[in-house]
PDB file of N, CA, C and O in Angstrom, chain B, residues numbered from 101:
ATOM      1  N   MET B 101       1.298  -1.224   0.317  1.00  0.00           N
ATOM      2  CA  MET B 101      -0.099   0.394   0.178  1.00  0.00           C
ATOM      3  C   MET B 101       0.841   0.885  -0.187  1.00  0.00           C
ATOM      4  O   MET B 101       2.012   0.552  -0.001  1.00  0.00           O
ATOM      5  N   THR B 102       0.305   1.954  -0.895  1.00  0.00           N
ATOM      6  CA  THR B 102       1.108   3.782  -0.967  1.00  0.00           C
ATOM      7  C   THR B 102       1.335   4.247   0.177  1.00  0.00           C
ATOM      8  O   THR B 102       1.152   3.344   0.994  1.00  0.00           O
ATOM      9  N   THR B 103       1.612   5.107   0.624  1.00  0.00           N
ATOM     10  CA  THR B 103       1.585   5.784   1.579  1.00  0.00           C
ATOM     11  C   THR B 103       1.512   7.471   1.268  1.00  0.00           C
ATOM     12  O   THR B 103       2.392   7.821   0.482  1.00  0.00           O
ATOM     13  N   ALA B 104       0.667   8.520   1.719  1.00  0.00           N
ATOM     14  CA  ALA B 104       1.329  10.097   1.480  1.00  0.00           C
ATOM     15  C   ALA B 104       1.096  10.639   2.708  1.00  0.00           C
ATOM     16  O   ALA B 104       0.277  10.294   3.560  1.00  0.00           O
ATOM     17  N   LYS B 105       2.472  12.159   2.723  1.00  0.00           N
ATOM     18  CA  LYS B 105       3.188  12.120   3.856  1.00  0.00           C
ATOM     19  C   LYS B 105       1.621  13.986   4.039  1.00  0.00           C
ATOM     20  O   LYS B 105       0.932  14.441   3.126  1.00  0.00           O
ATOM     21  N   ILE B 106       1.667  14.367   5.218  1.00  0.00           N
ATOM     22  CA  ILE B 106       0.640  14.942   5.341  1.00  0.00           C
ATOM     23  C   ILE B 106       1.111  15.875   6.466  1.00  0.00           C
ATOM     24  O   ILE B 106       2.185  15.681   7.036  1.00  0.00           O
ATOM     25  N   ALA B 107       0.297  16.881   6.773  1.00  0.00           N
ATOM     26  CA  ALA B 107       0.734  17.953   7.675  1.00  0.00           C
ATOM     27  C   ALA B 107      -0.681  17.958   8.801  1.00  0.00           C
ATOM     28  O   ALA B 107      -1.779  18.021   8.247  1.00  0.00           O
ATOM     29  N   ILE B 108      -0.660  17.897  10.264  1.00  0.00           N
ATOM     30  CA  ILE B 108      -1.940  17.942  10.709  1.00  0.00           C
ATOM     31  C   ILE B 108      -1.717  19.051  11.380  1.00  0.00           C
ATOM     32  O   ILE B 108      -0.874  19.881  11.041  1.00  0.00           O
ATOM     33  N   THR B 109      -2.806  19.189  12.852  1.00  0.00           N
ATOM     34  CA  THR B 109      -2.960  20.376  13.301  1.00  0.00           C
ATOM     35  C   THR B 109      -3.638  19.336  14.438  1.00  0.00           C
ATOM     36  O   THR B 109      -4.530  18.514  14.226  1.00  0.00           O
ATOM     37  N   ILE B 110      -2.992  19.599  15.628  1.00  0.00           N
ATOM     38  CA  ILE B 110      -3.625  19.230  17.060  1.00  0.00           C
ATOM     39  C   ILE B 110      -3.193  19.351  18.288  1.00  0.00           C
ATOM     40  O   ILE B 110      -2.058  19.453  18.754  1.00  0.00           O
ATOM     41  N   ASP B 111      -4.510  19.320  18.879  1.00  0.00           N
ATOM     42  CA  ASP B 111      -4.122  20.124  20.798  1.00  0.00           C
ATOM     43  C   ASP B 111      -3.131  19.083  20.916  1.00  0.00           C
ATOM     44  O   ASP B 111      -2.962  17.940  20.491  1.00  0.00           O
ATOM     45  N   GLN B 112      -2.225  20.358  22.049  1.00  0.00           N
ATOM     46  CA  GLN B 112      -1.136  19.873  23.021  1.00  0.00           C
ATOM     47  C   GLN B 112      -1.496  18.628  23.806  1.00  0.00           C
ATOM     48  O   GLN B 112      -0.767  17.651  23.978  1.00  0.00           O
ATOM     49  N   ASN B 113      -3.190  18.875  24.425  1.00  0.00           N
ATOM     50  CA  ASN B 113      -2.991  17.884  25.209  1.00  0.00           C
ATOM     51  C   ASN B 113      -3.527  16.270  24.290  1.00  0.00           C
ATOM     52  O   ASN B 113      -3.122  15.135  24.543  1.00  0.00           O
ATOM     53  N   THR B 114      -4.123  16.515  23.650  1.00  0.00           N
ATOM     54  CA  THR B 114      -3.886  14.863  22.741  1.00  0.00           C
ATOM     55  C   THR B 114      -2.335  14.039  21.654  1.00  0.00           C
ATOM     56  O   THR B 114      -2.051  12.894  21.303  1.00  0.00           O
ATOM     57  N   LEU B 115      -1.794  15.229  21.500  1.00  0.00           N
ATOM     58  CA  LEU B 115      -0.514  15.307  21.398  1.00  0.00           C
ATOM     59  C   LEU B 115       0.463  14.745  22.555  1.00  0.00           C
ATOM     60  O   LEU B 115       1.318  13.881  22.362  1.00  0.00           O
ATOM     61  N   THR B 116       0.218  15.327  23.690  1.00  0.00           N
ATOM     62  CA  THR B 116       0.829  14.693  24.751  1.00  0.00           C
ATOM     63  C   THR B 116       0.389  13.452  25.355  1.00  0.00           C
ATOM     64  O   THR B 116       1.068  12.788  26.138  1.00  0.00           O
ATOM     65  N   ARG B 117      -0.685  13.192  24.987  1.00  0.00           N
ATOM     66  CA  ARG B 117      -1.336  11.477  25.547  1.00  0.00           C
ATOM     67  C   ARG B 117      -0.772  10.198  24.405  1.00  0.00           C
ATOM     68  O   ARG B 117      -0.332   9.064  24.593  1.00  0.00           O
ATOM     69  N   LEU B 118      -1.046  11.049  23.121  1.00  0.00           N
ATOM     70  CA  LEU B 118      -0.050  10.104  21.598  1.00  0.00           C
ATOM     71  C   LEU B 118       1.190  10.113  22.543  1.00  0.00           C
ATOM     72  O   LEU B 118       1.175   9.111  23.258  1.00  0.00           O
ATOM     73  N   ASP B 119       1.968  10.705  22.711  1.00  0.00           N
ATOM     74  CA  ASP B 119       3.307  10.697  22.978  1.00  0.00           C
ATOM     75  C   ASP B 119       3.733   9.746  23.645  1.00  0.00           C
ATOM     76  O   ASP B 119       4.707   9.027  23.425  1.00  0.00           O
ATOM     77  N   LEU B 120       2.541   9.722  25.002  1.00  0.00           N
ATOM     78  CA  LEU B 120       2.845   8.752  26.562  1.00  0.00           C
ATOM     79  C   LEU B 120       3.022   7.188  25.819  1.00  0.00           C
ATOM     80  O   LEU B 120       3.835   6.340  26.187  1.00  0.00           O
ATOM     81  N   LEU B 121       1.772   7.005  24.365  1.00  0.00           N
ATOM     82  CA  LEU B 121       2.079   5.462  24.081  1.00  0.00           C
ATOM     83  C   LEU B 121       2.608   5.464  23.182  1.00  0.00           C
ATOM     84  O   LEU B 121       3.007   4.378  22.760  1.00  0.00           O
ATOM     85  N   VAL B 122       2.828   6.442  22.577  1.00  0.00           N
ATOM     86  CA  VAL B 122       4.515   5.697  21.806  1.00  0.00           C
ATOM     87  C   VAL B 122       5.332   5.808  22.841  1.00  0.00           C
ATOM     88  O   VAL B 122       5.912   4.727  22.742  1.00  0.00           O
ATOM     89  N   LYS B 123       5.660   6.172  23.487  1.00  0.00           N
ATOM     90  CA  LYS B 123       7.062   6.119  25.151  1.00  0.00           C
ATOM     91  C   LYS B 123       6.928   5.102  24.802  1.00  0.00           C
ATOM     92  O   LYS B 123       7.652   4.465  24.037  1.00  0.00           O
ATOM     93  N   SER B 124       5.203   4.542  25.729  1.00  0.00           N
ATOM     94  CA  SER B 124       5.540   3.182  25.753  1.00  0.00           C
ATOM     95  C   SER B 124       5.259   1.578  25.370  1.00  0.00           C
ATOM     96  O   SER B 124       5.189   0.489  25.939  1.00  0.00           O
ATOM     97  N   ASN B 125       5.123   2.251  23.792  1.00  0.00           N
ATOM     98  CA  ASN B 125       5.956   0.986  22.846  1.00  0.00           C
ATOM     99  C   ASN B 125       4.147   0.558  22.237  1.00  0.00           C
ATOM    100  O   ASN B 125       3.819  -0.057  21.222  1.00  0.00           O
ATOM    101  N   PHE B 126       3.279   1.167  23.316  1.00  0.00           N
ATOM    102  CA  PHE B 126       2.370   1.007  22.115  1.00  0.00           C
ATOM    103  C   PHE B 126       1.901   0.686  20.993  1.00  0.00           C
ATOM    104  O   PHE B 126       1.301  -0.289  20.539  1.00  0.00           O
ATOM    105  N   PHE B 127       2.559   2.429  20.310  1.00  0.00           N
ATOM    106  CA  PHE B 127       2.498   2.247  18.917  1.00  0.00           C
ATOM    107  C   PHE B 127       4.011   2.393  18.732  1.00  0.00           C
ATOM    108  O   PHE B 127       4.813   2.782  19.582  1.00  0.00           O
ATOM    109  N   PRO B 128       4.240   2.045  17.584  1.00  0.00           N
ATOM    110  CA  PRO B 128       5.982   2.811  17.079  1.00  0.00           C
ATOM    111  C   PRO B 128       6.030   3.682  17.047  1.00  0.00           C
ATOM    112  O   PRO B 128       6.876   3.963  17.896  1.00  0.00           O
ATOM    113  N   ASN B 129       5.698   4.532  16.625  1.00  0.00           N
ATOM    114  CA  ASN B 129       5.527   5.973  15.950  1.00  0.00           C
ATOM    115  C   ASN B 129       4.176   6.897  16.294  1.00  0.00           C
ATOM    116  O   ASN B 129       3.130   6.337  16.622  1.00  0.00           O
ATOM    117  N   ARG B 130       4.261   8.185  16.207  1.00  0.00           N
ATOM    118  CA  ARG B 130       3.070   8.941  16.035  1.00  0.00           C
ATOM    119  C   ARG B 130       2.720   8.539  14.747  1.00  0.00           C
ATOM    120  O   ARG B 130       1.836   7.686  14.819  1.00  0.00           O
ATOM    121  N   SER B 131       2.978   8.742  13.820  1.00  0.00           N
ATOM    122  CA  SER B 131       2.121   8.101  12.242  1.00  0.00           C
ATOM    123  C   SER B 131       1.602   6.723  12.399  1.00  0.00           C
ATOM    124  O   SER B 131       0.427   6.479  12.125  1.00  0.00           O
ATOM    125  N   ARG B 132       2.402   5.820  12.819  1.00  0.00           N
ATOM    126  CA  ARG B 132       1.311   4.717  12.889  1.00  0.00           C
ATOM    127  C   ARG B 132       0.146   4.458  13.692  1.00  0.00           C
ATOM    128  O   ARG B 132      -0.694   3.576  13.516  1.00  0.00           O
ATOM    129  N   ALA B 133       0.223   5.842  15.125  1.00  0.00           N
ATOM    130  CA  ALA B 133      -0.837   5.690  15.828  1.00  0.00           C
ATOM    131  C   ALA B 133      -1.935   6.571  14.974  1.00  0.00           C
ATOM    132  O   ALA B 133      -3.015   6.018  14.766  1.00  0.00           O
ATOM    133  N   ILE B 134      -1.771   7.662  14.558  1.00  0.00           N
ATOM    134  CA  ILE B 134      -2.765   8.197  13.468  1.00  0.00           C
ATOM    135  C   ILE B 134      -3.246   7.541  12.792  1.00  0.00           C
ATOM    136  O   ILE B 134      -4.474   7.577  12.704  1.00  0.00           O
ATOM    137  N   GLN B 135      -2.414   6.569  11.944  1.00  0.00           N
ATOM    138  CA  GLN B 135      -2.907   5.767  10.771  1.00  0.00           C
ATOM    139  C   GLN B 135      -4.150   4.861  11.332  1.00  0.00           C
ATOM    140  O   GLN B 135      -5.262   4.912  10.807  1.00  0.00           O
ATOM    141  N   GLU B 136      -3.870   4.093  12.367  1.00  0.00           N
ATOM    142  CA  GLU B 136      -4.766   3.242  13.350  1.00  0.00           C
ATOM    143  C   GLU B 136      -5.912   4.458  13.592  1.00  0.00           C
ATOM    144  O   GLU B 136      -6.874   4.320  12.837  1.00  0.00           O
ATOM    145  N   ALA B 137      -5.973   5.268  14.223  1.00  0.00           N
ATOM    146  CA  ALA B 137      -7.040   6.244  14.897  1.00  0.00           C
ATOM    147  C   ALA B 137      -7.846   6.000  13.331  1.00  0.00           C
ATOM    148  O   ALA B 137      -8.679   5.134  13.061  1.00  0.00           O
ATOM    149  N   VAL B 138      -7.288   7.067  12.440  1.00  0.00           N
ATOM    150  CA  VAL B 138      -7.949   7.323  11.457  1.00  0.00           C
ATOM    151  C   VAL B 138      -8.762   6.083  10.765  1.00  0.00           C
ATOM    152  O   VAL B 138      -9.991   6.139  10.709  1.00  0.00           O
ATOM    153  N   ALA B 139      -8.253   5.285  10.391  1.00  0.00           N
ATOM    154  CA  ALA B 139      -8.354   3.620  10.105  1.00  0.00           C
ATOM    155  C   ALA B 139      -9.819   3.589  11.000  1.00  0.00           C
ATOM    156  O   ALA B 139     -10.879   3.906  10.461  1.00  0.00           O
ATOM    157  N   GLU B 140      -9.763   3.298  11.989  1.00  0.00           N
ATOM    158  CA  GLU B 140     -10.350   2.986  12.929  1.00  0.00           C
ATOM    159  C   GLU B 140     -11.873   3.430  12.558  1.00  0.00           C
ATOM    160  O   GLU B 140     -12.821   2.791  12.101  1.00  0.00           O
ATOM    161  N   LYS B 141     -11.690   5.011  13.005  1.00  0.00           N
ATOM    162  CA  LYS B 141     -12.531   5.968  12.618  1.00  0.00           C
ATOM    163  C   LYS B 141     -13.768   5.883  11.665  1.00  0.00           C
ATOM    164  O   LYS B 141     -14.958   5.896  11.982  1.00  0.00           O
ATOM    165  N   LEU B 142     -13.071   5.771  10.124  1.00  0.00           N
ATOM    166  CA  LEU B 142     -13.346   5.102   8.839  1.00  0.00           C
ATOM    167  C   LEU B 142     -14.097   3.939   9.324  1.00  0.00           C
ATOM    168  O   LEU B 142     -15.323   4.042   9.330  1.00  0.00           O
ATOM    169  N   GLU B 143     -13.483   2.698   9.788  1.00  0.00           N
ATOM    170  CA  GLU B 143     -14.258   1.606   9.560  1.00  0.00           C
ATOM    171  C   GLU B 143     -15.912   2.143  10.507  1.00  0.00           C
ATOM    172  O   GLU B 143     -17.056   1.870  10.143  1.00  0.00           O
ATOM    173  N   ARG B 144     -15.514   2.920  11.715  1.00  0.00           N
ATOM    174  CA  ARG B 144     -16.782   2.795  12.534  1.00  0.00           C
ATOM    175  C   ARG B 144     -17.791   3.520  11.808  1.00  0.00           C
ATOM    176  O   ARG B 144     -18.950   3.104  11.815  1.00  0.00           O
ATOM    177  N   ILE B 145     -17.400   4.784  11.049  1.00  0.00           N
ATOM    178  CA  ILE B 145     -18.365   5.724  10.205  1.00  0.00           C
ATOM    179  C   ILE B 145     -19.490   4.380   9.524  1.00  0.00           C
ATOM    180  O   ILE B 145     -20.682   4.226   9.786  1.00  0.00           O
ATOM    181  N   GLU B 146     -18.403   3.342   8.372  1.00  0.00           N
ATOM    182  CA  GLU B 146     -18.530   2.986   7.254  1.00  0.00           C
ATOM    183  C   GLU B 146     -19.739   2.209   7.999  1.00  0.00           C
ATOM    184  O   GLU B 146     -20.899   2.330   7.606  1.00  0.00           O
ATOM    185  N   LYS B 147     -19.382   1.404   9.100  1.00  0.00           N
ATOM    186  CA  LYS B 147     -20.529   0.159   9.284  1.00  0.00           C
ATOM    187  C   LYS B 147     -22.288   1.748   9.904  1.00  0.00           C
ATOM    188  O   LYS B 147     -23.462   1.386   9.982  1.00  0.00           O
ATOM    189  N   THR B 148     -21.996   2.681  10.084  1.00  0.00           N
ATOM    190  CA  THR B 148     -23.421   2.929  10.853  1.00  0.00           C
ATOM    191  C   THR B 148     -23.855   3.608   9.498  1.00  0.00           C
ATOM    192  O   THR B 148     -24.921   4.206   9.650  1.00  0.00           O
ATOM    193  N   ARG B 149     -23.435   3.681   8.432  1.00  0.00           N
ATOM    194  CA  ARG B 149     -23.411   4.432   7.284  1.00  0.00           C
ATOM    195  C   ARG B 149     -25.114   3.905   7.024  1.00  0.00           C
ATOM    196  O   ARG B 149     -26.169   4.533   7.106  1.00  0.00           O
ATOM    197  N   LEU B 150     -24.819   2.505   6.689  1.00  0.00           N
ATOM    198  CA  LEU B 150     -26.687   1.399   5.842  1.00  0.00           C
ATOM    199  C   LEU B 150     -27.245   1.687   6.905  1.00  0.00           C
ATOM    200  O   LEU B 150     -28.207   2.320   6.470  1.00  0.00           O
ATOM    201  N   PRO B 151     -27.399   1.688   8.503  1.00  0.00           N
ATOM    202  CA  PRO B 151     -28.435   1.903   9.068  1.00  0.00           C
ATOM    203  C   PRO B 151     -29.299   2.990   9.021  1.00  0.00           C
ATOM    204  O   PRO B 151     -30.512   3.191   8.961  1.00  0.00           O
ATOM    205  N   ARG B 152     -27.654   3.995   9.097  1.00  0.00           N
ATOM    206  CA  ARG B 152     -28.116   5.615   8.725  1.00  0.00           C
ATOM    207  C   ARG B 152     -29.346   5.853   7.657  1.00  0.00           C
ATOM    208  O   ARG B 152     -30.395   6.465   7.857  1.00  0.00           O
ATOM    209  N   GLU B 153     -28.929   5.223   6.531  1.00  0.00           N
ATOM    210  CA  GLU B 153     -29.280   5.373   4.765  1.00  0.00           C
ATOM    211  C   GLU B 153     -30.910   4.726   5.307  1.00  0.00           C
ATOM    212  O   GLU B 153     -31.849   5.517   5.393  1.00  0.00           O
ATOM    213  N   CYS B 154     -31.067   3.506   5.586  1.00  0.00           N
ATOM    214  CA  CYS B 154     -32.448   2.742   5.928  1.00  0.00           C
ATOM    215  C   CYS B 154     -33.340   3.804   6.407  1.00  0.00           C
ATOM    216  O   CYS B 154     -34.236   4.419   5.830  1.00  0.00           O
ATOM    217  N   ALA B 155     -32.758   3.890   7.913  1.00  0.00           N
ATOM    218  CA  ALA B 155     -33.627   5.061   8.518  1.00  0.00           C
ATOM    219  C   ALA B 155     -34.369   6.078   7.541  1.00  0.00           C
ATOM    220  O   ALA B 155     -35.528   6.492   7.577  1.00  0.00           O
ATOM    221  N   LYS B 156     -33.910   6.197   7.152  1.00  0.00           N
ATOM    222  CA  LYS B 156     -34.357   7.217   5.326  1.00  0.00           C
ATOM    223  C   LYS B 156     -35.394   6.662   4.984  1.00  0.00           C
ATOM    224  O   LYS B 156     -36.358   7.374   4.700  1.00  0.00           O
ATOM    225  N   LEU B 157     -35.458   5.823   4.940  1.00  0.00           N
ATOM    226  CA  LEU B 157     -36.593   5.123   3.781  1.00  0.00           C
ATOM    227  C   LEU B 157     -38.584   4.822   4.298  1.00  0.00           C
ATOM    228  O   LEU B 157     -39.130   4.788   5.400  1.00  0.00           O
ATOM    229  N   ASN B 158     -38.971   4.707   3.279  1.00  0.00           N
ATOM    230  CA  ASN B 158     -40.444   5.266   4.017  1.00  0.00           C
ATOM    231  C   ASN B 158     -41.248   3.681   3.672  1.00  0.00           C
ATOM    232  O   ASN B 158     -41.887   3.425   2.652  1.00  0.00           O
ATOM    233  N   PRO B 159     -41.033   2.896   4.660  1.00  0.00           N
ATOM    234  CA  PRO B 159     -41.537   1.314   4.873  1.00  0.00           C
ATOM    235  C   PRO B 159     -42.625   1.435   3.981  1.00  0.00           C
ATOM    236  O   PRO B 159     -42.677   0.703   2.993  1.00  0.00           O
ATOM    237  N   GLU B 160     -43.414   2.191   4.192  1.00  0.00           N
ATOM    238  CA  GLU B 160     -44.750   1.820   3.075  1.00  0.00           C
ATOM    239  C   GLU B 160     -44.341   1.812   1.665  1.00  0.00           C
ATOM    240  O   GLU B 160     -44.473   0.790   0.991  1.00  0.00           O
ATOM    241  N   PHE B 161     -43.831   2.941   1.161  1.00  0.00           N
ATOM    242  CA  PHE B 161     -43.314   2.922  -0.164  1.00  0.00           C
ATOM    243  C   PHE B 161     -42.610   1.666  -0.555  1.00  0.00           C
ATOM    244  O   PHE B 161     -42.800   1.082  -1.622  1.00  0.00           O
ATOM    245  N   GLU B 162     -41.620   1.216   0.564  1.00  0.00           N
ATOM    246  CA  GLU B 162     -40.410   0.380   0.328  1.00  0.00           C
ATOM    247  C   GLU B 162     -41.733  -1.008  -0.196  1.00  0.00           C
ATOM    248  O   GLU B 162     -41.697  -1.580  -1.286  1.00  0.00           O
ATOM    249  N   GLN B 163     -42.759  -1.268   0.879  1.00  0.00           N
ATOM    250  CA  GLN B 163     -44.084  -2.720   0.867  1.00  0.00           C
ATOM    251  C   GLN B 163     -44.232  -2.345  -0.863  1.00  0.00           C
ATOM    252  O   GLN B 163     -43.816  -3.009  -1.812  1.00  0.00           O
ATOM    253  N   ASP B 164     -44.853  -1.260  -0.867  1.00  0.00           N
ATOM    254  CA  ASP B 164     -45.232  -1.332  -2.042  1.00  0.00           C
ATOM    255  C   ASP B 164     -44.534  -1.609  -3.392  1.00  0.00           C
ATOM    256  O   ASP B 164     -44.945  -2.118  -4.434  1.00  0.00           O
ATOM    257  N   MET B 165     -43.525  -1.180  -3.076  1.00  0.00           N
ATOM    258  CA  MET B 165     -42.729  -1.391  -4.486  1.00  0.00           C
ATOM    259  C   MET B 165     -42.359  -3.008  -4.110  1.00  0.00           C
ATOM    260  O   MET B 165     -42.422  -3.861  -4.995  1.00  0.00           O
ATOM    261  N   ALA B 166     -42.016  -3.309  -2.891  1.00  0.00           N
ATOM    262  CA  ALA B 166     -42.064  -4.955  -3.229  1.00  0.00           C
ATOM    263  C   ALA B 166     -43.292  -5.471  -3.566  1.00  0.00           C
ATOM    264  O   ALA B 166     -43.287  -6.188  -4.566  1.00  0.00           O
ATOM    265  N   GLU B 167     -44.382  -5.301  -2.988  1.00  0.00           N
ATOM    266  CA  GLU B 167     -45.684  -6.161  -3.806  1.00  0.00           C
ATOM    267  C   GLU B 167     -45.604  -5.544  -5.423  1.00  0.00           C
ATOM    268  O   GLU B 167     -45.911  -6.410  -6.243  1.00  0.00           O
ATOM    269  N   GLU B 168     -45.451  -4.967  -5.683  1.00  0.00           N
ATOM    270  CA  GLU B 168     -45.414  -4.660  -7.230  1.00  0.00           C
ATOM    271  C   GLU B 168     -44.615  -5.655  -7.916  1.00  0.00           C
ATOM    272  O   GLU B 168     -44.887  -6.284  -8.938  1.00  0.00           O
ATOM    273  N   GLY B 169     -43.660  -5.688  -7.237  1.00  0.00           N
ATOM    274  CA  GLY B 169     -42.356  -6.688  -8.018  1.00  0.00           C
ATOM    275  C   GLY B 169     -43.036  -8.155  -8.060  1.00  0.00           C
ATOM    276  O   GLY B 169     -42.846  -8.824  -9.076  1.00  0.00           O
ATOM    277  N   PHE B 170     -43.803  -8.681  -7.032  1.00  0.00           N
ATOM    278  CA  PHE B 170     -44.042  -9.689  -6.739  1.00  0.00           C
ATOM    279  C   PHE B 170     -45.107  -9.998  -7.836  1.00  0.00           C
ATOM    280  O   PHE B 170     -45.148 -11.094  -8.395  1.00  0.00           O
ATOM    281  N   GLU B 171     -45.989  -8.951  -8.123  1.00  0.00           N
ATOM    282  CA  GLU B 171     -47.440  -9.410  -8.956  1.00  0.00           C
ATOM    283  C   GLU B 171     -46.776  -9.125 -10.388  1.00  0.00           C
ATOM    284  O   GLU B 171     -47.384  -9.681 -11.303  1.00  0.00           O
ATOM    285  N   THR B 172     -45.613  -8.348 -10.791  1.00  0.00           N
ATOM    286  CA  THR B 172     -45.496  -8.911 -12.109  1.00  0.00           C
ATOM    287  C   THR B 172     -45.216 -10.260 -12.272  1.00  0.00           C
ATOM    288  O   THR B 172     -45.839 -11.050 -12.980  1.00  0.00           O
ATOM    289  N   GLU B 173     -43.904 -10.561 -11.334  1.00  0.00           N
ATOM    290  CA  GLU B 173     -43.571 -12.239 -11.364  1.00  0.00           C
ATOM    291  C   GLU B 173     -44.711 -13.399 -11.303  1.00  0.00           C
ATOM    292  O   GLU B 173     -44.736 -14.447 -11.947  1.00  0.00           O
ATOM    293  N   ILE B 174     -45.515 -12.987 -10.485  1.00  0.00           N
ATOM    294  CA  ILE B 174     -46.588 -14.057 -10.259  1.00  0.00           C
ATOM    295  C   ILE B 174     -47.234 -13.693 -11.717  1.00  0.00           C
ATOM    296  O   ILE B 174     -47.093 -14.786 -12.266  1.00  0.00           O
ATOM    297  N   ASP B 175     -47.852 -12.853 -12.692  1.00  0.00           N
ATOM    298  CA  ASP B 175     -48.544 -12.576 -13.734  1.00  0.00           C
ATOM    299  C   ASP B 175     -47.510 -12.912 -14.802  1.00  0.00           C
ATOM    300  O   ASP B 175     -47.837 -13.378 -15.894  1.00  0.00           O
ATOM    301  N   GLU B 176     -46.510 -12.711 -14.521  1.00  0.00           N
ATOM    302  CA  GLU B 176     -45.228 -13.981 -15.917  1.00  0.00           C
ATOM    303  C   GLU B 176     -45.189 -15.211 -15.629  1.00  0.00           C
ATOM    304  O   GLU B 176     -45.049 -15.954 -16.601  1.00  0.00           O
ATOM    305  N   ASN B 177     -45.277 -15.773 -14.457  1.00  0.00           N
ATOM    306  CA  ASN B 177     -45.124 -17.110 -13.879  1.00  0.00           C
ATOM    307  C   ASN B 177     -46.683 -17.807 -14.665  1.00  0.00           C
ATOM    308  O   ASN B 177     -46.743 -18.965 -15.080  1.00  0.00           O
ATOM    309  N   GLN B 178     -47.644 -16.977 -14.721  1.00  0.00           N
ATOM    310  CA  GLN B 178     -49.396 -17.593 -14.699  1.00  0.00           C
ATOM    311  C   GLN B 178     -49.527 -17.348 -16.387  1.00  0.00           C
ATOM    312  O   GLN B 178     -50.671 -17.565 -16.784  1.00  0.00           O
ATOM    313  N   ARG B 179     -48.939 -17.097 -17.036  1.00  0.00           N
ATOM    314  CA  ARG B 179     -48.813 -16.726 -18.618  1.00  0.00           C
ATOM    315  C   ARG B 179     -47.973 -18.164 -19.349  1.00  0.00           C
ATOM    316  O   ARG B 179     -46.803 -18.542 -19.279  1.00  0.00           O
ATOM    317  N   PRO B 180     -49.415 -18.817 -20.186  1.00  0.00           N
ATOM    318  CA  PRO B 180     -48.874 -20.196 -20.791  1.00  0.00           C
ATOM    319  C   PRO B 180     -47.520 -20.129 -21.650  1.00  0.00           C
ATOM    320  O   PRO B 180     -47.102 -19.225 -22.372  1.00  0.00           O
ATOM    321  N   PHE B 181     -46.996 -21.325 -21.351  1.00  0.00           N
ATOM    322  CA  PHE B 181     -46.226 -21.082 -22.234  1.00  0.00           C
ATOM    323  C   PHE B 181     -46.530 -22.360 -23.887  1.00  0.00           C
ATOM    324  O   PHE B 181     -46.742 -23.572 -23.867  1.00  0.00           O
ATOM    325  N   PHE B 182     -46.411 -21.327 -25.197  1.00  0.00           N
ATOM    326  CA  PHE B 182     -46.427 -21.918 -26.487  1.00  0.00           C
ATOM    327  C   PHE B 182     -45.480 -22.305 -27.262  1.00  0.00           C
ATOM    328  O   PHE B 182     -45.743 -22.799 -28.358  1.00  0.00           O
TER     329      PHE B 182
END
């Protein structure tokens, strides 16, 4: 995987806490800690996206659409084959 170098601004308290984790060998360096934090946050956001989008759906409309599809399938299956 290729990587890109970026510059970030971070508050001093967060940086101090991050440096303590690096110093205690929880992470090998700041970059790795930030990479893992961002990746973890993105995964959490992506997991909540589907439920959030589903909540926007209108259940009655979706049910009507599903039933309409079944009616079409039933009509097609009842046609005689020649």
